[in-house]
C-alpha positions in Angstrom: -12.2 -1.9 10.9 -9.2 0.3 9.0 -6.7 1.3 10.9 -5.2 5.1 9.6 -6.4 7.2 12.8 -5.8 7.3 16.7 -5.3 3.6 15.6 -9.3 3.6 14.8 -10.3 1.7 17.9 -13.3 2.5 19.2 -12.7 5.4 22.0 -15.1 5.4 25.4 -16.4 8.6 25.6 -19.2 10.1 27.5 -23.1 11.0 27.2 -24.7 14.1 26.2 -23.9 17.7 23.9 -22.9 20.6 26.4 -20.8 23.2 24.5 -18.7 24.8 27.3 -15.8 27.7 26.5 -12.7 26.6 26.5 -10.2 28.9 29.0 -8.2 31.3 26.4 -9.4 29.8 23.7 -12.2 31.7 21.8 -15.1 30.7 20.1 -15.3 31.1 16.5 -18.3 33.6 15.3 -19.1 35.6 12.2 -17.0 38.8 13.8 -13.1 39.4 13.3 -10.5 41.1 11.1 -10.5 40.7 7.3 -9.7 37.4 5.8 -6.0 37.6 4.0 -6.3 36.2 0.3 -5.3 33.0 -0.7 -4.9 30.2 1.7 -4.6 30.6 5.5 -2.3 28.3 7.8 -2.4 27.1 10.9 0.6 25.6 12.4 1.4 26.0 16.3 4.3 23.6 16.4 7.2 25.3 18.4 9.6 26.9 15.7 6.3 28.1 13.3 6.7 31.3 14.8 2.2 31.5 14.5 0.4 34.7 15.6 -3.2 34.5 16.1 -3.0 38.4 15.2 -1.1 38.0 11.8 -2.4 37.3 8.5 -2.2 33.8 8.6 0.7 33.4 6.0 3.0 29.8 5.9 5.4 32.2 6.9 3.4 33.2 10.3 0.6 30.9 10.9 -2.2 31.2 13.1 -1.9 29.5 16.4 -5.3 28.2 16.1 -8.1 27.3 14.2 -10.2 29.6 15.6 -8.3 32.5 14.7 -8.2 31.4 11.3 -11.9 30.6 11.0 -13.0 34.1 12.1 -11.4 35.6 9.1 -11.9 33.0 6.5 -14.4 33.4 3.4 -15.9 31.9 0.4 -13.1 30.1 -1.4 -10.9 30.3 0.9 -8.7 26.9 2.3 -7.2 26.7 5.8 -4.3 24.5 6.1 -3.9 23.2 9.5 -0.6 21.4 10.4 -0.2 18.5 12.2 -0.7 18.5 16.1 -3.1 19.0 19.0 -5.6 21.8 19.0 -7.4 21.7 21.9 -10.4 24.0 21.0 -13.8 24.8 21.1 -14.9 25.4 17.9 -18.6 27.2 16.6 -18.5 27.7 12.5 -20.6 30.7 11.3 -19.3 32.0 8.6 -20.1 30.5 5.4 -19.1 29.8 1.7 -20.7 29.9 -1.4 -21.6 27.4 -4.2 -18.5 26.4 -5.9 -16.5 28.1 -3.5 -16.4 26.8 0.1 -14.6 27.6 3.0 -12.3 24.5 3.3 -10.6 23.4 6.5 -7.6 21.0 5.8 -5.7 19.1 7.7 -2.7 17.5 6.6 -3.7 13.7 5.8 -2.5 11.2 8.1 0.6 9.3 8.0 0.3 5.8 9.6 4.1 5.7 9.4 4.7 8.8 11.5 1.4 8.8 13.0 1.4 12.2 12.2 -2.2 13.5 12.3 -4.6 16.8 13.3 -6.3 16.4 16.5 -9.0 18.7 17.6 -8.4 17.9 21.5 -6.7 14.7 22.7 -7.3 11.9 25.2 -5.3 14.2 27.6 -6.6 17.5 26.6 -9.8 17.2 25.0 -11.6 19.8 22.8 -15.5 20.5 23.7 -16.1 19.5 19.7 -16.9 21.2 16.2 -20.2 23.1 15.6 -21.3 24.0 12.4 -24.4 26.7 13.3 -26.5 28.2 10.8 -23.5 28.1 7.8 -23.6 26.7 4.6 -20.7 25.3 1.8 -18.1 24.5 4.7 -16.0 21.8 4.6 -13.4 19.6 6.6 -11.3 17.3 5.6 -8.6 15.0 7.5 -8.9 15.6 10.9 -9.7 14.0 14.5 -12.1 15.2 16.9 -11.7 14.0 20.7 -14.1 15.4 23.1 -14.7 14.6 26.7 -18.0 13.9 28.2 -20.5 14.5 27.6 -19.6 17.0 24.2 -20.6 15.5 21.0 -17.5 15.9 18.6 -19.6 17.1 15.5 -22.5 18.8 16.0 -24.2 20.0 12.5 -26.9 22.7 13.8 -29.2 24.0 11.4 -26.8 24.4 8.8 -26.4 23.5 4.8 -24.2 22.1 2.5 -21.9 20.6 5.0 -18.8 18.0 4.2 -16.7 16.3 6.4 -14.3 13.9 4.6 -12.0 11.6 6.4 -12.7 13.0 9.9 -12.6 11.0 12.9 -15.2 11.4 15.8 -14.8 10.6 19.2 -17.4 11.6 20.8 -20.6 11.2 18.3 -21.8 13.2 15.2 -25.0 14.7 15.7 -26.8 16.6 12.6 -30.0 18.3 13.7 -32.4 21.1 13.6 -33.4 21.1 9.9 -29.9 21.0 8.7 -29.9 20.3 4.9 -27.6 18.0 2.6 -25.1 17.2 5.1 -22.6 14.4 3.8 -20.0 12.2 6.4 -18.0 10.5 4.2 -14.8 8.0 5.2 -14.7 9.1 8.7 -14.7 7.0 11.9 -17.3 7.8 14.8 -17.5 6.6 18.5 -20.8 7.5 20.2 -20.9 9.3 23.5 -22.2 6.9 26.7 -25.5 5.4 25.9 -25.9 7.7 23.0 -25.5 6.7 19.0 -22.4 7.0 16.8 -24.2 8.9 14.1 -27.6 11.0 15.1 -29.3 12.5 12.4 -32.5 14.5 13.7 -34.6 17.7 14.0 -36.4 17.3 10.6 -32.8 17.4 8.8 -33.2 16.4 4.6 -30.5 14.7 2.5 -27.8 13.6 4.7 -25.2 11.5 3.5 -23.7 9.1 5.5 -21.1 7.0 3.5 -17.9 5.1 3.5 -17.8 5.4 7.6 -17.0 2.9 10.2 -19.4 3.7 13.2 -19.5 2.3 17.3 -22.4 3.2 19.3 -21.8 4.8 22.8 -21.6 2.2 25.4 -25.4 1.0 26.1 -26.7 3.0 23.1 -29.8 1.7 21.4 -28.6 2.0 18.0 -25.4 2.6 16.2 -26.6 4.7 13.6 -30.2 6.9 14.4 -32.6 8.4 12.2 -35.2 10.2 13.7 -37.6 12.5 11.8 -35.2 13.0 9.1 -36.4 12.1 5.6 -34.4 11.0 2.3 -31.1 10.1 4.6 -28.7 7.8 2.6 -26.8 5.6 4.7 -24.8 3.7 2.0 -21.3 1.5 2.2 -20.7 1.9 6.1 -19.4 -0.4 8.5 -21.3 -0.4 11.4 -20.8 -2.3 14.4 -23.9 -1.8 17.3 -23.0 -4.5 20.7 -26.4 -5.9 21.5 -28.0 -2.7 20.1 -29.8 -2.0 17.0 -27.2 -1.6 14.1 -29.3 1.0 11.9 -32.2 2.3 12.9 -34.9 4.5 11.2 -37.6 6.3 13.1 -40.0 8.8 13.2 -40.8 10.6 9.8 -37.7 9.4 8.2 -39.2 8.1 4.8 -37.5 7.7 1.5 -34.5 6.7 3.0 -31.9 4.7 1.0 -29.7 1.8 3.4 -27.4 -0.3 1.2 -24.4 -1.8 1.0 -23.3 -1.8 4.9 -21.9 -4.3 6.9 -23.9 -4.7 10.1 -22.5 -6.3 13.1 -24.8 -6.5 16.5 -22.8 -9.3 18.7 -21.5 -9.1 21.7 -17.8 -8.3 21.1 -18.6 -8.7 17.5 -18.8 -12.3 17.5 -20.8 -13.6 20.4 -24.2 -14.0 21.3 -25.8 -11.2 23.5 -27.8 -12.2 26.4 -30.8 -9.8 25.7 -31.1 -10.8 21.8 -34.5 -8.6 21.3 -32.5 -5.3 21.7 -29.6 -6.5 18.7 -31.5 -6.0 15.7 -29.5 -5.4 12.7 -31.3 -3.2 10.5 -34.9 -1.5 12.1 -37.3 0.5 10.3 -40.5 2.1 11.9 -44.0 2.0 10.3 -43.4 5.8 9.6 -40.0 5.5 8.0 -40.9 2.6 5.5 -42.6 4.8 3.0 -40.1 5.0 0.2 -37.5 3.6 1.8 -35.1 1.0 0.1 -33.0 -1.4 1.9 -30.6 -3.9 -0.2 -27.0 -5.1 -0.7 -26.4 -5.2 3.0 -24.6 -8.1 5.2 -25.9 -8.5 8.6 -23.9 -10.5 11.1 -26.1 -13.3 12.7 -24.0 -13.9 15.6 -25.7 -11.6 18.2 -29.0 -13.8 18.2 -31.1 -10.8 17.4 -33.4 -10.6 14.5 -31.6 -9.4 11.4 -34.2 -7.3 10.4 -37.5 -5.3 11.9 -39.7 -3.4 9.2 -42.8 -1.8 10.5 -43.2 -3.3 13.7 -42.7 -7.1 12.7 -39.7 -9.4 12.6 -38.1 -11.1 10.0 -35.7 -13.4 11.3 -33.9 -14.4 7.8 -33.4 -12.7 4.4 -35.5 -14.9 2.4 -38.8 -13.9 4.8 -38.1 -10.2 5.0 -37.7 -10.2 0.9 -41.2 -11.8 0.7 -42.8 -9.8 3.5 -41.5 -6.5 2.6 -39.8 -6.5 -1.4 -36.8 -5.5 0.1 -33.3 -7.1 0.6 -33.2 -9.4 -2.5 -29.3 -8.9 -2.4 -28.7 -9.1 1.5 -27.4 -11.5 3.0 -27.3 -12.7 6.5 -23.8 -14.1 7.3 -20.7 -13.3 8.6 -19.0 -10.1 7.8 -16.2 -11.6 7.8 -14.4 -14.8 7.1 -11.0 -16.0 7.3 -9.3 -16.7 3.6 -8.9 -20.9 3.5 -7.9 -23.1 1.2 -11.4 -24.2 0.4 -14.0 -22.3 3.7 -16.6 -20.1 2.8 -15.5 -16.5 1.4 -17.0 -12.9 2.8 -20.0 -12.5 0.8 -19.2 -8.9 1.1 -16.5 -9.1 -1.4 -17.1 -7.8 -5.0 -20.9 -8.1 -4.5 -21.8 -4.3 -4.0 -24.4 -1.9 -5.6 -22.2 0.6 -7.1 -24.7 2.3 -8.4 -26.1 3.1 -5.0 -26.8 6.8 -4.1 -23.6 8.4 -2.0 -21.2 5.7 -3.3 -17.5 7.1 -3.4 -14.7 6.1 -5.8 -12.6 5.3 -3.0 -12.9 3.2 0.6 -12.3 4.5 3.9 -8.6 4.5 3.8 -8.9 6.2 0.1 -8.0 3.0 -1.5 -9.8 2.4 -4.7 -12.1 -0.7 -5.8 -10.3 -4.5 -6.2 -11.4 -6.7 -8.1 -10.4 -10.1 -6.2 -9.7 -12.6 -9.2 -10.7 -15.8 -6.4 -14.5 -14.2 -5.9 -16.9 -13.9 -8.5 -18.2 -10.5 -9.5 -21.7 -9.9 -8.6 -22.5 -6.5 -7.9 -23.4 -4.0 -10.3 -21.4 -2.0 -12.4 -18.2 -3.1 -12.7 -19.0 -5.8 -10.4 -16.2 -5.9 -7.9 -17.2 -3.1 -5.5 -17.1 -4.5 -1.9 -20.2 -3.9 0.4 -19.0 -1.7 3.9 -16.1 0.8 4.6 -13.1 -1.2 3.9 -12.6 -2.4 -0.1 -11.2 -5.7 0.7 -7.3 -6.3 -0.6 -5.8 -9.4 0.9 -5.0 -11.1 -2.0 -2.1 -10.8 -4.5 -2.2 -10.6 -8.4 -2.8 -13.6 -11.0 -1.0 -15.4 -13.9 -1.3 -15.0 -17.5 0.8 -17.4 -19.6 2.0 -15.8 -22.5 4.8 -17.1 -25.2 7.6 -18.4 -25.3 8.7 -15.4 -26.6 12.1 -13.6 -26.5 12.1 -10.2 -24.8 15.9 -9.8 -24.7 19.0 -11.1 -26.4 22.1 -9.1 -26.4 23.8 -11.0 -29.3 21.0 -9.6 -31.5 20.0 -6.2 -29.9 16.3 -7.4 -28.5 15.8 -5.3 -25.6 18.5 -3.7 -25.6 20.0 -1.0 -28.3 23.5 -3.0 -29.3 24.9 -6.1 -29.1 27.4 -6.0 -26.7 27.5 -8.2 -24.3 27.2 -7.4 -20.6 30.4 -6.2 -19.3 32.2 -7.2 -16.2 30.0 -6.5 -13.3 27.6 -4.5 -15.9 23.7 -4.1 -15.9 20.8 -4.4 -17.9 17.4 -2.8 -17.3 14.8 -4.6 -19.4 11.5 -2.9 -20.2 8.9 -5.7 -20.1 5.4 -3.9 -19.5 3.4 -3.0 -22.7 6.2 -5.3 -24.5 5.1 -8.4 -26.4 1.8 -8.3 -25.1 2.3 -8.0 -21.3 0.1 -4.9 -20.2 1.6 -1.2 -20.3 0.5 -1.4 -16.2 -0.6 -3.1 -13.4 1.9 -5.6 -14.3 3.6 -7.0 -10.4 6.0 -9.7 -11.9 7.1 -11.8 -15.0 8.1 -15.3 -15.4 10.9 -15.8 -17.7 13.4 -18.3 -18.9 16.9 -16.6 -18.8 19.8 -17.7 -20.3 23.4 -17.0 -20.1 25.8 -17.9 -23.1 29.4 -17.2 -24.1 30.6 -16.2 -20.3 34.3 -15.4 -20.6 34.8 -16.0 -16.9 32.9 -17.5 -13.9 30.1 -16.1 -12.0 26.4 -15.9 -11.5 23.6 -13.5 -12.8 21.4 -11.7 -10.3 17.7 -10.9 -11.7 15.3 -8.0 -9.7 13.1 -5.5 -9.0 14.2 -2.3 -11.4 15.3 0.6 -8.9 15.7 -1.5 -5.9 18.7 -1.8 -3.9 21.0 -4.9 -5.7 20.1 -8.1 -3.7 22.6 -10.7 -2.0 20.6 -13.7 -4.1 21.7 -15.3 -7.2 19.4 -16.8 -10.4 22.5 -18.7 -12.3 25.8 -19.4 -11.5 28.1 -20.6 -14.3 31.5 -21.7 -15.4 33.5 -19.9 -18.2 32.5 -20.6 -21.8 29.1 -22.2 -20.5 25.6 -22.1 -21.7 22.6 -22.5 -19.0 19.4 -21.6 -18.6 17.0 -20.7 -15.2 13.5 -20.2 -15.0 13.0 -16.7 -13.2 10.0 -15.3 -11.7 10.7 -11.7 -10.7 8.9 -8.6 -9.0 8.4 -5.6 -11.9 8.7 -2.0 -10.7 8.6 0.9 -13.0 7.8 -1.4 -15.6 11.4 -3.4 -15.8 13.4 -5.6 -14.1 17.1 -5.6 -14.2 20.1 -8.1 -15.0 23.4 -8.1 -13.1 26.3 -9.7 -14.1 28.3 -10.8 -11.4 31.8 -11.9 -12.8 34.9 -10.3 -14.0 34.0 -11.3 -17.6 31.7 -10.5 -20.3 28.3 -12.5 -20.9 25.8 -12.2 -23.3 22.0 -12.7 -21.6 18.6 -14.3 -23.2 15.4 -13.7 -21.5 12.4 -15.7 -22.7 8.8 -14.5 -21.6 6.5 -17.4 -20.1 4.0 -15.3 -18.4 3.1 -12.3 -16.2 1.2 -11.6 -13.0 -1.5 -8.7 -12.7 -5.4 -8.1 -11.7 -6.5 -10.8 -14.2 -5.4 -14.3 -15.1 -5.4 -17.7 -13.8 -4.7 -19.1 -10.4 -2.4 -21.6 -9.6 -2.7 -25.0 -7.8 0.1 -26.4 -6.3 0.2 -30.4 -6.2 2.8 -32.9 -4.6 5.5 -33.5 -7.3 4.4 -36.2 -9.5 6.7 -37.6 -12.6 4.7 -37.3 -15.8 7.4 -38.0 -18.5 10.3 -40.0 -18.2 11.5 -41.2 -21.8 14.0 -44.1 -20.1 10.9 -46.0 -18.3 8.3 -45.4 -20.9 6.3 -42.9 -18.2 4.4 -40.8 -20.7 5.2 -42.3 -23.7 4.8 -45.6 -25.2 8.8 -46.7 -25.1 12.1 -46.2 -23.5 13.3 -45.0 -27.3 15.2 -41.6 -26.6 14.2 -38.6 -28.3 15.7 -38.5 -31.7 17.6 -35.3 -33.1 15.0 -32.9 -34.2 12.3 -35.1 -32.7 9.2 -33.7 -30.8 7.4 -35.4 -27.9 3.7 -34.1 -27.4 2.7 -35.2 -23.5 -0.9 -35.2 -21.9 -0.7 -33.3 -19.0 -4.5 -32.9 -17.9 -5.9 -35.4 -15.9 -2.8 -36.6 -15.0 -1.1 -36.4 -11.3 -4.2 -34.2 -9.8 -4.8 -32.0 -12.6 -8.0 -32.1 -14.0 -9.1 -33.0 -17.3 -10.4 -29.8 -18.2 -9.6 -26.3 -17.5 -5.7 -26.5 -17.3 -4.2 -23.2 -18.7 -0.3 -24.0 -18.1 1.5 -26.2 -16.0 4.9 -25.8 -14.0 7.1 -28.7 -14.6 10.6 -29.3 -13.4 12.5 -30.5 -16.6 15.5 -32.2 -17.3 17.7 -33.8 -20.1 20.0 -36.5 -19.4 22.5 -38.7 -21.8 22.6 -35.9 -24.7 24.5 -37.5 -27.5 25.3 -33.8 -28.4 25.1 -30.2 -27.3 21.7 -28.7 -27.9 18.8 -27.2 -26.6 15.0 -27.9 -25.9 12.1 -26.2 -26.7 8.9 -26.5 -24.5 5.9 -25.2 -25.8 1.5 -25.6 -26.3 0.7 -28.6 -28.3 -0.3 -28.2 -31.6 0.9 -24.5 -32.1 4.0 -23.1 -34.2 7.6 -24.3 -33.0 9.1 -21.4 -31.0 12.5 -20.0 -32.0 12.8 -19.5 -28.1 14.7 -22.3 -25.7 14.2 -23.8 -22.5 17.0 -26.2 -21.6 20.6 -25.9 -23.0 23.0 -28.6 -22.6 26.4 -29.9 -23.5 27.1 -33.5 -25.0 26.5 -35.7 -22.1 25.7 -33.4 -19.1 22.3 -33.8 -17.1 20.3 -30.6 -16.7 17.1 -29.4 -15.3 15.4 -26.4 -15.8 11.6 -25.2 -14.2 9.3 -24.5 -17.1 5.6 -22.8 -17.1 4.1 -23.4 -20.3 0.9 -22.7 -21.6 -1.3 -26.2 -22.1 -3.4 -26.9 -25.0 -5.4 -29.7 -25.9 -4.7 -30.8 -22.9 -0.9 -31.3 -23.8 2.5 -29.9 -24.1 5.3 -30.5 -26.7 9.3 -31.3 -26.5 11.4 -30.6 -29.0 15.0 -31.5 -29.6 16.8 -29.0 -30.9 20.0 -31.0 -31.7 22.2 -33.2 -33.8 21.9 -36.3 -31.4 19.7 -38.0 -29.1 18.3 -36.9 -25.7 16.2 -38.5 -22.9 13.4 -36.3 -21.4 12.1 -36.3 -17.8 9.4 -33.4 -16.8 8.2 -33.8 -12.7 4.5 -31.8 -12.5 4.8 -29.0 -9.8 1.3 -27.7 -10.3 -1.2 -26.2 -13.0 -3.1 -22.9 -13.7 -6.7 -22.9 -14.1 -9.6 -20.0 -14.6 -11.0 -20.6 -10.6 -8.9 -20.7 -7.2 -8.5 -20.0 -4.2 -4.5 -18.9 -4.4 -3.1 -15.9 -5.7 0.7 -14.8 -6.2 2.7 -12.0 -4.3 6.3 -11.2 -5.5 8.7 -10.7 -2.8 12.4 -10.1 -2.3 14.3 -11.6 -3.2 15.6 -12.6 0.0 17.4 -15.6 1.2 15.6 -18.2 3.5 18.5 -20.4 4.0 22.2 -20.5 3.4 23.8 -23.5 5.2 27.2 -21.9 5.0 26.1 -19.5 7.6 24.3 -19.6 10.9 20.3 -19.5 10.1 17.8 -18.7 12.9 14.7 -19.8 12.4 11.5 -19.7 14.4 12.3 -22.5 16.7 15.9 -22.5 16.8 19.3 -21.7 15.4 20.9 -23.9 12.7 25.0 -23.3 12.8 26.9 -23.3 9.9 27.2 -26.5 7.9 26.9 -29.0 5.2 23.7 -31.2 4.4 24.9 -34.4 4.9 24.9 -37.7 2.0 21.2 -38.7 1.5 20.1 -36.3 4.7 17.4 -33.9 4.4 17.2 -30.0 5.4 14.1 -28.2 6.9 13.5 -24.8 5.6 10.8 -22.8 6.5 8.8 -20.5 4.6 6.6 -18.3 6.4 4.1 -16.0 5.2 0.0 -15.9 6.2 -2.0 -18.6 4.7 0.9 -19.7 2.1 0.2 -23.1 -0.1 3.3 -22.7 -2.3 6.4 -20.9 -2.7 8.5 -19.6 -5.5 12.3 -20.6 -4.8 15.7 -20.5 -6.3 17.6 -23.1 -5.0 21.5 -23.4 -5.3 24.0 -26.2 -4.6 27.5 -25.3 -3.9 30.7 -27.6 -2.6 29.3 -30.8 -3.4 31.5 -33.8 -2.7 30.2 -36.2 -5.8 27.7 -36.0 -8.5 24.0 -36.0 -7.4 20.9 -34.1 -7.3 18.3 -32.4 -4.8 14.9 -33.3 -4.3 12.4 -30.4 -3.0 9.3 -31.3 -2.0 6.3 -30.2 0.7 7.2 -30.6 4.4 5.4 -33.4 6.5 5.2 -35.4 3.1 7.2 -38.7 2.0 10.0 -38.1 -0.7 8.3 -37.8 -3.9 10.7 -40.3 -6.7 11.4 -36.6 -8.7 14.5 -34.3 -9.0 15.0 -30.9 -8.9 18.6 -29.7 -9.7 21.3 -31.9 -11.3 24.8 -31.3 -10.2 28.3 -32.8 -10.8 31.6 -32.9 -7.9 33.0 -29.6 -7.3 30.3 -27.6 -9.0 28.0 -24.8 -8.1 24.1 -25.0 -9.7 21.1 -23.1 -9.3 17.6 -23.9 -10.7 14.2 -22.2 -9.9 11.8 -24.5 -8.0 7.9 -24.1 -7.2 6.8 -26.2 -4.5 3.9 -26.3 -2.2 4.4 -25.5 1.3 2.9 -27.5 4.2 2.7 -25.9 7.5 5.2 -23.3 6.9 8.2 -25.6 5.8 9.4 -27.8 3.1 12.5 -30.4 2.8 15.4 -30.5 0.7 17.1 -33.6 0.1 20.2 -34.3 -1.0 20.3 -37.2 -3.0 24.1 -37.7 -3.3 26.4 -39.8 -1.5 28.5 -36.7 -0.4 27.5 -33.5 1.6 26.5 -30.6 0.1 25.9 -26.8 0.8 22.6 -25.3 0.4 21.2 -22.2 -0.5 17.6 -21.3 -1.0 16.1 -18.0 -2.0 12.6 -16.9 -1.6 11.0 -14.7 -5.0 7.7 -15.2 -4.4 4.3 -17.0 -2.4 1.2 -18.4 -3.4 -1.2 -17.6 -0.7 -5.2 -18.2 -0.3 
């Protein structure tokens, strides 16, 4: 169910429809004073200076909706402020074609719980009745009645429209009403009554994109009885051990499409009386010209999913064979929890977009979203969801790109000049619409960020443009040193920001590795595994160092858990060691032109790691030693990307998950400040719903000796890999992408002295 109004939970209200006068509040009639021109206002809040004898201006609004409705004329809008209006309202005034009378509440605010309520639980209304009028519209209202009144009655009225209206006490369209639309609403029936009843020869009714509950012990949730041409489309219908959607009487020519129907007890249990729990029932008198398709009927009630013209059909294939209907229906659970490899909800990306009455948005006003983990099997765009709610429980996916340079402050790339970034200075970099990145819809970018020529020690912070500067860091440097780190950062306003947290100047370079958005590839995390080590003949035939200007072509597809086919990119921790001269490494797709970007920068004799995400071509990637000396290369696989999968990326923060220099409270306990001992392990909780992998920036500081860190999934044996190499006394950071097991990871201090460890979270891969 959706969660915007009153809590959108089921409200138990009583039976019947009896329009009783409310003491001291007038019913709306066709009489009344002449309406003022333009918009009319209603606001009974203290201090609003309201008066029912005034003109309904913003300065002096009406106190009651009834007073405004008594004078409203064609083309006017009545704007209703948040509040509770315990009124009985009978509308008989009409608008005209192209100039309806509109009663518009201030839209709901889920943060403040602000809403416009015609009645409340403590002071219920007698409901809203539209009698004999036409061209009248209602928006953003909740109507709460007491027993036995219906909340909304359309009685012999035409061209009446309700949008985003909650009826807590059922909707009744009757007495020959024509072309009534009820859209994006939430309905709860009275005791023993359906949530929605359309009867009395009413024609052309459209019920679209609503959540519907019947009253307790009602025979049906949606009952169309003697009302031909009714459209019931994209609703989520609950009917506890009763019929979900029932077409009875002379209700031929209906359309029942894209609905989710659940008739189970408590929405997931078998009914004691399964005979009453029919998903969709169509009487013989309603079958002619009626279309039933693209629905999902939940089978857990134990009742039959279909009853058509007096015959029960226990399965969808039997229903289709016997009636020609429901060829695209499913008899399946309307909701499936997301799992790494279990079934997915059949309602996702499978609706008939061309069904009559389809809206451009769902019940809470969200547009259609394409779940990248589910094939598009619907009509039109193919990714409309069935039911009232558009599924949105997923993140974004990755498009490998480049490597291509986005920023170089030395060369006026991405910035107007060639000046270094000043002390405590900031660079805002446009990334959306640049270098093949889409102009909109980008949620994050992955870049290799390099600092060079720093005049003083410091660190760099990379974060979403326009947000508060975080306390996290991405690169830590000493004066004069060039170093790089991969950064995955959320994009805001099409930009990301770089902050020089030092007392000196520094040049900054950023090379694009890829971006996240609605289209792209999905990540598959793996337990860390070594693919390349030129010292040990791993991935290469011998143990020789890579010569000056030399290239290594590495097979990655088909190894260490990566499939032989379909790999579009890999994420690896790449380390250079024993370089005889200063230089840099270029990692790029095999068989493509050598790029002018860099992935790692080193000085002679240093061991330097960096995380690299690189496109794969022909199942391989290439490494180029851009130095005048030899170097050994190591590459540890963290995961791969392909067109199919279950995981999507959600950029976050950045926020600090662990800092051993401070007390840290976790889900289980308090970890007091203190170093991680020699060869000891640190457990770090990385919690997010359905998390499978995390994108982290891991920093080591104050190490007592040279060493390295190993970051690996919790509850697994320590692998023979490395993520971060350091020398005694220095602060070093590196990005880490790691599989998460049971909400935690392990960081191992592979050195003979204590260290402090900092872990910053930049995003999660979740199913």
